[in-house]
C-alpha positions, -999 to 999 in steps of 0.1 A, spaced: -12 538 514 -41 562 508 -69 556 484 -60 590 469 -29 573 455 -50 548 435 -84 563 428 -85 588 400 -113 610 386 -110 621 349 -139 640 334 -136 622 300 -133 587 314 -164 567 325 -184 599 329 -161 613 355 -167 584 380 -139 575 404 -117 549 387 -88 527 397 -54 540 387 -67 556 355 -81 523 343 -117 520 331 -127 500 362 -147 522 386 -149 520 423 -186 512 419 -177 482 397 -155 467 424 -180 475 452 -207 459 431 -186 427 426 -180 425 463 -216 431 472 -227 403 447 -206 379 467 -173 378 447 -143 373 468 -112 394 465 -94 364 449 -121 360 423 -120 397 413 -82 396 410 -84 364 389 -111 379 366 -92 412 364 -55 404 365 -45 441 360 -61 449 394 -41 445 427 -53 437 462 -45 473 472 -69 485 445 -98 467 462 -88 480 496 -86 515 481 -122 512 468 -134 502 503 -115 531 519 -129 555 493 -165 543 500 -159 546 538 -145 581 534 -174 591 512 -199 578 537 -181 596 565 -184 628 546 -221 623 539 -227 618 576 -206 648 585 -224 671 561 -259 657 568 -264 651 531 
């Protein structure tokens, strides 16, 4: 699986931020939940329409974005 199969960007949804499977939940939302100490299980319980693969896709997206920032020197 690639995050590109799960992360979508639509200009009219959530200001064009990367979202999960066209839902209104952004990658940033999920990363913020994880950073605040929520476990994957807690996130999935609070948001039953999300899947474990969605959370992994968010992490993969963030890692890929970081890798691109380092490669471009931005």
